[in-house]
N, C-alpha and C positions, 0 to 999 in steps of 0.2 A: 344480725349484728355478728360480726366476726372478731375474735381476738387475733391479731395478727403477731405472731411469735415465732421464734425459732422453733417452739415445741411442735408447729406443724411439720417442720423439717425432721425433728426427732421422731414424731409418730410415723412420719413416711418412711424413715430409715429403720423403723423397728420391724423385725422379722416378719415378713407378710405371711398371714395365717390363712393358707387357701382352704381352710375349714371355717365353717360358720363359726364366728364368735360365740361365746356360750351366752347367747342372747337373752335379754330379759324378756323372755316370752310368756310362759305361763308354766303349768304344772302338770303332773304325771297322773296315770289313772289307777284305778283300784284293781286289786286281783281277786281275792276270794271273800275277805271279809271287809267290812267296812268300820268307820269310826263311830257310826250313828251319828246322829245330828249333834251339831256343834251349836252353841248358843252365842252369839254376838255379845250379848249382855254380861254371859259369864266369863268370856274371854277378856273383855274390857274390864271388868272387875278385878281379874287377877293382875293387871299390870300394875307396875310400880308406879307411884304418885311421879308426876312430871317433875315436882319440886325436889324431889330425891334424886333424879337424874341430873338435874340442873346442878344440884350441890357436889357432883363428882367431878365436874368441869372445872380444872384449874390447872394453870400454867405457872409455877413459880418462876420468878425471874429477877434478875439484879440489872440495874440501869447507871451507866455513867456516860460522860461525855469528854472527849478529847479537847485539848485548847483550840483545835482548828475546827470545832464544832461538829464533828463526828459523833452522832449518836449511838451508842453501842448498848444492845439488850442480850443477856446471857441467861440461857436456860440449861441446868444440870440434868442430864438424863444419861445415867450410866448402863442402861440395859444392852448396849452394843457399842464397841469400840469405834465409833463413827462420830463425826460432828457436821452438822449442817451449818453451811455457811448462806446467808440470805442478804443480799445488798439491794435495798430499794431507794430509788432516786425518786425526788419529789418533783418529777417532771413526766408529763404525759402529752398526747396530741392536742388536748385542749389547750395547752400552753404555747402552741405553735402560732406565731403571727400570719397574718395574710402573705403569701408568697413563700412560705417556709413549711407547708405541710408535708408531712411524713418523714420530718426530721428526726423526731424521737425514735421511730421505727428504725430508721436507717442505721442510727447509731446504736440500737440493739444488735444490728447485723455486724457493724465495723468493730464493736467491742470483743466480738470473737474472734476477730482477724489477727489478735497479736498486739503488743505493746512495745515499747522502746527497749526494755530490758528482757523482754521474752518475745521475740519476734516469731512469726509464724502462727498457725492456727492456734487458738486457746485450747481446742479440743486435744491437741497433741500431748501436753504435760497433764491435763485431766485425763485422758485416756490411760496414760503411763501410770498415774496414781491409784487409778481404779475408782474414779469418782462415779457415783450413782445420782440419780435424780438432777443431772445437770441441764440447765436450760436459761432461757431469758424470755421474758414477755414484755409486751408494749401495750398499753391500754390508754384509755382517756386521760388517767390521772396519774400515772406512774410507770416508770421502766423498772423492772427488777432482774436480777442475776441470782442465780443459785446452783448450789451443787453440795453433795453430802460426800465427805471424803474419809477414809480411815484416819484414825487419830494421828498416827505417825506421819501422815502427810499434811496435817493441817498448817504447818509452818509455810510449807512451799505454796499451798493453795491460797493462803493470805497473802504471801508475797505477790503472787500472780494477780489476785484481786485487787490489791493496792496498786500495782503497776499499771493496770488499766484505768483505774480511778485518777491517778496523778500523774502518769507518764505515758500518755497513749499517743498523742497527736504526731510526734515524729515517727510513727510506724504506718501513719495513714499516707499513703501515696497517692498520686492521681490514679494510678493503675489500680489499686486496692478499692478506691472509690468508685470508679467506673464499673468494676467488676460488682460490687454489691448493690449498685443501682440496678444493674442487670438482674441479679437474684432476687431482689425485691419486686422487680417488674414481672418475673415469672412467678413469683408469689401471689402477686394479684391476679395474674392470668388463671392461676390453679383455682382461686377462689371463685372468681368471676365465671369459669367454665362450668360450676356445678349448678344444677336446677335451683332456680329462685336465687342464684347468686348475685344478681343486681339489685335485689330489693333494698339493702341496707342503705345504698347511696340515696334512693329515693325517700326512705324513711327519715334520715338525718336532714335531708333538705327539707322535707314536709314538715317536720317538727320544730325546727329551729330557724330563725331568721337569719339573714346575711349578716355576716360578722360575729355571730354566737360561736363561742370557743367548741361547743359540741357539734357543730353542724358538720365538720367534715370527718371522713372516716379516719382510723388511725393509720392505715397504709399510706393515705394522704394522696397528693396529687402528683403522677408522674412527671408532669411539666414542670413543677416545683423542684423536684429532685434533680432533673435533667438540668436545669437552669442554675443550679447552685455552683459556686466558685469554691474552690479549696478553702479559700479565706473565710468564706461565709459559714461553711462546715465548721470550720475551727472556732469560729466566734460562737457558735451554737454550743459546743462543747464547754468551752471556756466559762460560758454564763450559765450552765445547767447543772454541771456533773462534780462541783466542788464537794469536799467532805462534809461542810455544813448543810449541805441540800440532800443528804443521805442518811439512811439508817442502816446499820448492820446488826444482824442478828446472829448470833452463835449459839446453837442447840445440840445438846447431845453430851458426848463424854469430855466434859470441859467445866470449869468452874470460873467464879468471877476473877479470882486473883490470876489464874492463867490467862484469862482473857484479856485483863489490863495489861499485862506484861507483853502479850503478842500484838494486840492491837496498837499500843504506842510505839513499838518497834517497827511495824510495817505501815501503818497509816498515818503516826504521828507528824512526820515531815511534810506531809501534802499540804501545801498552802491553802488557806481559806479561799473560797471563791466567793463572787458576787453574791449578794443576798437575793434568793430567788422567791419572789410571792406567786404561788400559783394563780393562775387566771381566776377571777370571779366570774360566776355565771348565774344569772337568774333563771327561775322557772317560767319559760314562756307560756303564753296561752293564746292558742289560735285565735284569730279575729270571728272565724266561722268554721263549721266542718269542712274537711278537704277529702274528696274522693277522688282516688286515681285508679286507674286500670292499665295494667302491663302484660305483655305477651312473652311467653318464655316456652321453650321446648321441655315441658313438663306433662306428667301424666295426668295429675289432679289440679284442678282449680285450687287456689288457697286464699283465703281472705284473712286480713290483717286489721286489727284495731290498736291504735298506739296513742298514748298521752305522754307528755313530759311531766314528770311528778317531782317531789322534793328529794334529795339526796339522803345519804346513809345517816346524817347527823341529825336530821329533823324527827321530831317526836311522831310524825305520821309515817315514816319509812317502814317500821315494823308492821303496823297494822295494814299497810298497803300490801307488804309481802304476804302476810296471812291470807289477806282477802284474795290475792292472786292464785296462791296454792289451791284455796277452797275453790275458786272458780275454774282453774285448769291445770293445777300442779300436781296434786294428789291423784292416785289412781282410781279414788272414788270421787273425783271432782264433779262439780255439777255439769260443766261440759261434756265430761264423759260418759256420765249418766243420761243426759239429755239426748247429746248430739250422736254419740257413738253407740251406746248400748239401747238407748230408747227410740228416737227417730230414725237412727241408722242412716242419717243424710251426710254424715260426715266420717271418716276413716281413722281421722288422727286430730288431737286437739292440744293446745298448750296455753297456758297463761303463766306469766311471771313478770316480776316487778324488779328490775335490775337497778341497784344501789349504787350509784356512783357518789364521788365526793361532795360535787356542788349540786347535782340534781339526780335524778333517775328517769327511767322509762318503764311504763307499764304496758306490755305487749300481750295480745291475744292473738292466736292463729288457730285456723281451722282447715284441714284438707277435706275439700268436698268430695263426697263420693261420686263416681263416674255416673252420669246420667242425671244428676241432681242439678237443680238451679242454684248457682253461686248466690244470686241475689236474695233467694228465699232462706237460704241458710244462714245468710248474714243477718236477715231480720230476726231469725229464731235466735241466734246467738245473741243479738243485741236485746232480745226480750229476756233472755235468762240472765244476762248482765243487769238489766234494769231490775229484775225481781230481787236480786242478791243486793243491789245498792238500795233498794227502796226498804226492804224488810231486814237485811242483815244476815249474817250467818248464825247458826246454831251453836250453843256451847260446846256441843259433841265434836263439831267440825273444827272449831277452834283449838280444842285440847288435842285433836289429832295431829294438827300441824305442829303444835309445841312439843309433843312427843316424839314425832319424826325427827324435828329439828335437833332437839337434844340429844336423841340416839345417834344422829348422823355424825354431830360434833364430837361426841365420845369416842366413836369409831375412828374419826378421822385424826384423833390426838394421839394414836399411837406413833406415827411417824413424826419424826423431828423437822424433816424439811420437806423438799418437793414442792408441789404446785398447791398443798393444802394442810401441811403439817402444822406443828406448834409454832416453828418459826414464822411462818405466814401469818398466824393468828396475831403473834405480838407485833410484828412489822406493820400491818394494816392499820392497827389500832393507833400505834404511835405516829405513823404518817398521817393518818387523816384526823384522828382525834386528840393527838396529843396525850394519848392514854393507852398503853400497852394492852390494858385489861378491858378494853373497849368490847371485845369479843364477850367477856363475862357478863357485861351489862346487856349486850344486845340479847344474849340467850335468856337472861332475866325477864328482859321485856317480851320475849316470844311466850314465857311461861306465865306472865301475868297479863297479857294484853286480853280484852274482855270483847264479846261480840259487839257491842255498843261502839267501841273504839274503832273497830273495823269498819263498821257502818258508817261512822261519822267521817272517817278518813275517806272512804270510797265516794261518799256524797260531795265532799269538799273537792275531790280531784277529777273523778272520773265523770262527773256530770258537765265538765268543760267540753268545748268542740273537740272532736275526735279526728285524728287522722286515719283515713281507710284507704286500704290498698285491695285490689283484687287482681292476682295473676292469672290469667287464662292461658290455657294451652293453644300454642300457635307459634308461628316463626317470631324469633327474638328481634326486637326492635334494635335498630343502630344504636350504639353507644361508643363512648370514647375508650377505645382499647389501649391497653398498656403499649407504648412506643418502644422502639428499639434504643436501647440506652446507649448515648452519643458517646464517643471517645474523646478524653480530654476536655470535658464540658466547660471547663472554668473559661469565662470570657474576660476575664481580667488579666490575663497572663499567668505566669508561674508563681505560686505562693512562695513567700520567704521561707528559708529552711529554719526548721525547728532545733534549738539547741537542746541536745538531748541531756538528761541529768544521769550520771551514772550512779547506781546504787549498789549496795553490797551485792554479792554473789547470791545466786538463787540457792535457797536452802535445800540441803538433801533431804530425802525421805528416808525415815527410819524404818526399822523392821516391822514388817507388818504380819502379825500372827493368822493362823488359819481361822476360817470362820467355825463357830460353835454351833452347829445346827442342832436344835432341840433333840432330845433323846425320843425315838419313837416307840410308843406302847401300842399294844394290840389287845383285843378283846373280842369275844363272840356274843352276839345277841341271841335271846331265846330261840328266834327263829333260824338262827344258823348264819346271819349275815356278820360279817367280819367289820370290826371298828379299828380304824387306823387314827391313833390319837398323838397329839402333841401339845405340851403345856406352856402357855405364855400367859402372864399375869401382869403385863404392862398396863393394860386397861380391861375393865371388868366386862369383856365382849366374848361371846362364843361365836364360831364360824363353823358351819357344818355342810358338808357336800354328800349328797347321797348319790353316787354314780352307779351307771348300769352299762354293760358292755354291750352296747347298741350303736347310737349315733346316726348320722346321716347316711352313712354306709349301709345301714340294715335296711334301708328303703329297697323295695321292689323297683326295678327299672320303669315299670309302667305305673308305679304309684309314688314318683318322686314327690317329696313334700310330706308325706303322711307322718313321718317321724316328728317333726317340728310342729305340724298341726296338730297332732295328737298332744304334745306337751303343752302347746298354747291353751288347748281346751280345758286341761286341768285346772289351771287358774279362772276358769269362768264359771265355777260351780263345783262344790264338794261339800261331803258331809252335811248336807242340808243347807248350806249357805249358798246364795247365788254370788255372782262376781263382784258386785259392789259390796256385799257383806263381807266377803272375803278380804277385800281391799281395807274396808273399815277396820276389821279386826286387826290386819298387819299393822295398820297407821296406829291403831291404839295400843298396841304393843312396841311402837318403835323398831318393829321387826321388818326385814325385807326377805320375802320367800319368791325365789325365781326358779323357772326350769329354762333348759336349753340344750343345744347338742353341738358338739364338735363333729368332726368327720367320724370320729370313732368311739365317742361315748355321749350317753345322754345323762342329764343330772337334774336333780332338785337341790337347790341351795338355800341356805338360811343364814342371816347375819342378824345378831340380835344382842342387845345389851343383856348380860347374864341374869340381872334380877328378874327378867321376863323370859328366861329359857323355857320354863316348864310349859307355860300356855302356847308360846311360839312353836315348841316341837309338836305339840297337840295339834295346833292348826297346821302345820307343814305335813303331819302324819294323815290329817285327813285329806289334804290334797292329794298325798301320795296314794292312799289306799282305797278312797272312797269319791273318786271324781263322778260328776253328773253326767257330762257328755251329752247335755241337752240338745236335740235336733236343732232348736231355734238358734241356739249359740254356734253350732257348727256352720249354719248358713251365714251367719253374721261374720264368723272369722273367715269363712271361705271368700266373702266378698272383700274383706280387708286384705287377705293373701293375694287375690288377684290384683288388687290395687298396689300392693308391694311390688310384684312382678313388673307391673306396668312401670313404677318408679324407677325399677332397677335398669329398665330399658331407655330411661333418660338420663342416667348417671354414668359417666364415661367410666370410672372404676368398676362399678357393679358389672357394666356391659361386658368388660374384658374379663372379669372372673366369672361371668356366666359361661363364656365361649371357650376359655382355656382348657379346662379340666377335661373335657370331652375329646379336645384336639390331642391331647397328650397321653391321656389314659385309656380312650376309647368309650364308646356310649355303654357298653356292657360292663365295664368295671364299675366296682363299688365306689371308686374315687372319681369316676368320669361323670360328676354332675355339678350343678351349680352349686357353688362354696357357700352361699347364704341360706341353703336348706329350704328355699321358698318352693324349689321344684319348678315345673312349667305350668303353662295354662291349662293343657289338655288334662294332665295329670290331677290337679287341683280340682278342678271340676268333675273328675270322676270318682273323688274319694267319697265314700259313704261312711255312715255311722259305724257299720259293720266293720269296714276297713280300720277305723280308729280302734274299735275294741279288740280287734284282732291284734293290732300292732301293740297294744297296751299289753294284751295277755301274753304276747310272745316275747316281749323284751322288758316291761317294766314289773320284774318279779324278784323274789328274795335270791334265788341262786345266782342271778346275774348283777347283785348288787353288791356294793362295798361302800362303807361309810367312812368318811374322813372328818376328822374335828380337831380344831384347836381352840382351846379355852382356858380361861383362868380357873375353872372349875374343875376339880379331880376327875379321873378316868370313870371311877366307879359311880360316881354321881352322873355323869353323862350317859353311861350303860343304863342306869335306872331310868332316867328320864326317856330314853330312847326305847326301852323295853316297854314303858307303861304307854308311850303314845304308839307303838307297833305292834300291841297286844293282838294275836291272832291273825297277822298278816302272813299267809302262805302263798305258795305257787298255785295258779290255777292248774286245772286238768289239761288245758291245750299245751302241746308241746312248745318248748323253748325255741326261740329264733336262732337261726346259725346264719352267719355271714360267710359268703364264698368268694374268697381271693384268688382262687385258682384260674380265673379269667387271663387270659393272655394279653399283656400290654402290646398294643400294635408297634411295630417298627416306626420309629420316628421318621418323619418326612418334613424337612425343613421348608418352611414356607412363611407366608405372610398373609394373615387374615385382615383385611381393612374393614372395619365396621364404620359405615359412613354416618356421620354425626355433623351436618352442616353447622355452620357459625361457632365453630369450635376454635377459640383463640389458641388452644394449647391441644396437644396430642398425648393421650394416654397410651404408653406402650407397656405391654405385659408379655414378656417372653418366658418360656420354660421348657423342660423335659423332664422325663422320669428317671431318676438314678438308679443304679442296680441295689444301692441301700436301702434298709428298713430303718425305722425309728428305733427298733429295739438294738440295732447294732452300736458298737462304740464309734461315734461321730465326733469325738472330742478333737481330733487333728484336722479333720476335713472342716468343722466348724471354725477352728482357729485359722486354718489357711482362708477360709472364706472371708472372715474379718478383714483381712488384708485386701481381699479381692473385691468384695461387693458388700459385705454386711456390717458397715460401720461408717460414721460420718466421715472418717479419714480415708475410707477404702479407695481403691484406685478408681473405680467408676464414678464415684460421687465426686472425688477430687478433680476428676476431668470434666465431667459435664456441668458440674455446679461451681466449683470453687476456680476451674481454670477458663472454661468455656462461657459460663453464665447462662447455659441453655435450659436449666432447670433449678427448681426450689429444693430438689432432693431425689436421689436415685439409690436403690437398694437392689441386692440380690441375696437371696437367702435359702437355706435348706428347710422345706417345710417340715411341721412337727406331726407327721402322722405315725401310727403305730407300725405299718406295713411299709410298702414301697414308697419312697418319699420323692417328691418333686423338687427341682430346683428352679426358683421363680425370680424372674428380673422384673422390677417395676421401675417405670422411668416416665414421669409426667415432662414434657418438653414443649417448648414454644413451637408452634405449628410449622413455621418456615424452616425449622431445624430437624423435623421428624425423620427424614432419611439419613442425613448426616449423623444423628443422635444414635442410630441403630449400627451404622458403620463405626462409629468411635467407640460403642460398647464392644462391638466384636474385635475391634483393635485392640482394646485393653485385655479382653480375655484372651486372644492369641498370644500376646507379649507375655502375659502371665502364666499361661498353660503350656506353650509349645515355643515361645519365643526366646527362651533362655533368661527371662526377667523375672524370675520368682521372688520368694520372700527375701527382703534385705536383712541386714542385721539390724538396723534401726525398727524395721517394722515388726520384727521377731520380737525385740525386747518390748515394743510399745504392746504388743498383742498379749505376751504371756504374762507381762506385768499387769495390764489391764484386766484381764480375764480372772486372773488369781486374786488381785487385790481388791476387787469390787465385791467379792462374795460377802464380805462383812455387811456392807450396805444393802445387798440384795435380800437379806432375809430378816431385815429388821422388824418387819410387821408380820402381825398373824396371818393376814392374808397372802403374804409371800411364803411363809411357811406352809400354809395349806397347800399353795400351789406347787410347792417342794414335794410334798407327800403324795399329791395326786401324778405329778410327772414321773416319780420313782416307780409309782404302780404301772402306768401307762406303758413306760419303758423298760419294764421288767429290771430296774436297777435295786441294789441293796439299800437299806435303810440309810447306811453311812454315806452313800454316794457323794452327796454334797461336800463332805469333809475330805473326799478323796481328790477332789477337782484341783485344787491348788498344786499339790506335789505334782501330779500327772501333767498338769499344764506348764510348770516351771522347766520340767523335763524335756519339753517338746524342743525339736531343732528346726532349723528351716528346711532342710532336705525332707523332713517328715511331713511338714505342711505343704510344701510342693508336691510331693508323692500322693499324698492324700487328695488334694485338689486335681492333679493331673489324672488320678485313676477314676475320678467320679464324674468331673465336669467336662462335657463334650460341647461347645457352643455350636459345632456343626451339625447338632441334634436339634438346635433350638427351634420351636414353632413361635412366631411371633403374632400377638393380637395388637392391632393398633385401632384405637377409637378417635377418630378425628375427620375434619372436613376432607373428603375424599377429592374434591375441586382442588385443594391446596397440596395435599400430601401422596396422593396416589403417583405423580410423575416422580417423585422424590424415591419413593419406595420401588418403583419398577427399575430405577437405576442402579438399584443393589444387586440385581440379577438373581433374586429367588422369586419363585411364582407367587404372585399376588392375587388372591381370591376378595373379592368386595362383597359384602354384605350389608343388608339394612340392619336397623336396630331391632326389627321385629323378627329376624331369622333366628 
């Protein structure tokens, strides 16, 4: 299932990390002493009772309603000078009648295109005011829009939000409508182009009968969108988007009195709309089991099991969610233990119960290990499910789900807005249950649910006929591809002109103060490891990162993947516990311990409610200092790693990121390797346990370590807990590892490498070069200049390819975040028939900006410096963001007060400085382009560009 949202565009437009994300892989190895055996029972006994955790979850709020029916919820949180604005409309794709599918999602796009009294992109004023967490999403049951803004910008933000609620249609021209239809079609292509990307359509059609509100995908029918006249589109908006069909949440630096005055002023005059009653929908039961088979260009067969189940308001919803997590949602789940760690016939499993308003879906998947029989694995999966349904879960399993759920909710409530903060919790409850505290009742239900209730719910709903799908590797069957958006699609002639309502002038933005980054404190552990600490007490949570100067760049060229494989293995057994026991111990504590590697650093991280800090650190220390590295676990993870590499070779984005680093850095450079960290097949097959031990001893050692902590607990307590957990950990006798960046980077040879991926409706373009700059240089002006050129929704290249031409769902160019020589990366998924023209258009935009005399304009300068300085307040709202700031300061050798210097330095920038920084660094004539697409369609387009074209297969 896919959530279709502008969020995908935002993710696409985020700076490309040509480094492996700090993946939630596993943990690190021991050096010279160990923790000794840890007892799962002892660790669990030290955990705070889940009832105590649940009691801490509270979001005080005030509620009122305007005369026009707009419901307003207000939560006061003065920790930062920001306010989250979240508007939820009680309309989603389930409310679309036949012939109108995709309208809710289309309007999500249209409402970012400007309104009658604020024409132009909604992103322009939001960027100027420094909004963070800004986006919109559409799903079966709702459409929402949200942003977090500095308090002095709140009035302007509310004016803009109210204008698109009440005064928008006059800004929707036929040209705007046609363009956004094209963007939506490229969003669909982008999703469909992914491995397994077509399953969602078959699943909805298999589970729900004709005419059922949940039968069609949220992105809808492209034919329905193409056939829509302007008047049809207007009627949809008028009937669904009135204030009486919306909930507005204001959370943060505001109180009820302030909220009443502002909402009445800006929303009060909007007329009430028709009463919208969300579509009803029963929970259908299939007449008989349905078994389907689909072929796709995938590396592993994947099996699916799905049922329609009751929605979030039903008493069985929470028991079914608990059962799903026990089955395949926890790290210690039954499917993980039996199929992945036990039989080793699957490389990945999952189970979840999605709770929607009227109904839900219980979904189970398993990726079959290469060489195994999908039918046999499916039968084994069915047997594991049948056992859980017949005999029920244990009390310990249910308790672990409750603890993890409570801990996750507590950690998530630090944020006022965004995708999952306090505003979201209040809005969801009001919209779906007429109760803003529904989140609290749901959490209490998780804490009180019994094994018998879970068993009864599963017996009630999962013994009904099942929908089964098996996706097998092979040539993808034909399907209805997104067509080209027609121009002027209205069949009924021109729509009548909208009489615009002139409102008061847009409010000015008040003076926005500088960000107050928490003071950085330091201490040294008994073994000499430095602790870098910041205090945050908004929520009772502690976040820890133990970081090592290693990373993917530490791998030898003939042992690519050893660093990440070593880190993975650390979670598969340590301190006398096996992988399942380690997972169970974390779940009992509501803790999350992960390992991972960026290009320059390796790390072990911990997030936990502070009440469970001591046992969680003890567990983290055991993983860090006493990993088992069992030979059998190495072989299991080796097989999984080979499967992951095979899957990368079926994914367009992963294929491009495997190819580009070596092309621009050279195979011998520490950065010239696949950015996933998975290495290649030959190196993974050659890695021995001795290689793992050697890598651990060379890199995971105290003198290469530094600890970063953000917590509500004082520094001296943190130091005491860390000293107790890491007592006796010292460097091994083996010499420490050294990374060598002296390897010359080859001279750039502009060319195109085309990776042939047949049946691709979209091409994935990844271009880049290596800059002369390093991450430790002052890149403030370069990054600001590149905001205008490539790294912003409003950038020149995204505005051209997405907002003008409609060829892409989102385009981005960014400076990579490496410690040493940084890359400049251009990322552009485009419709296949415009692949060559898209590269030509990108080059044209680069040439105009860098050498054609069309540098930063006064408007672009103001928008960029205002946005980059004003957004700082919202950028460090959470402990996780502060922790990231501490880590970045260390990686890039910045002073502790760096964040607080950014605003003044940014506001002092001039257009000539931005132009000069970009012109001195970025040379499009040096770009190497990797294109992943259907060679039969795109090769002639690429050859017409005049660059050398090399064609490769996905296996090269």
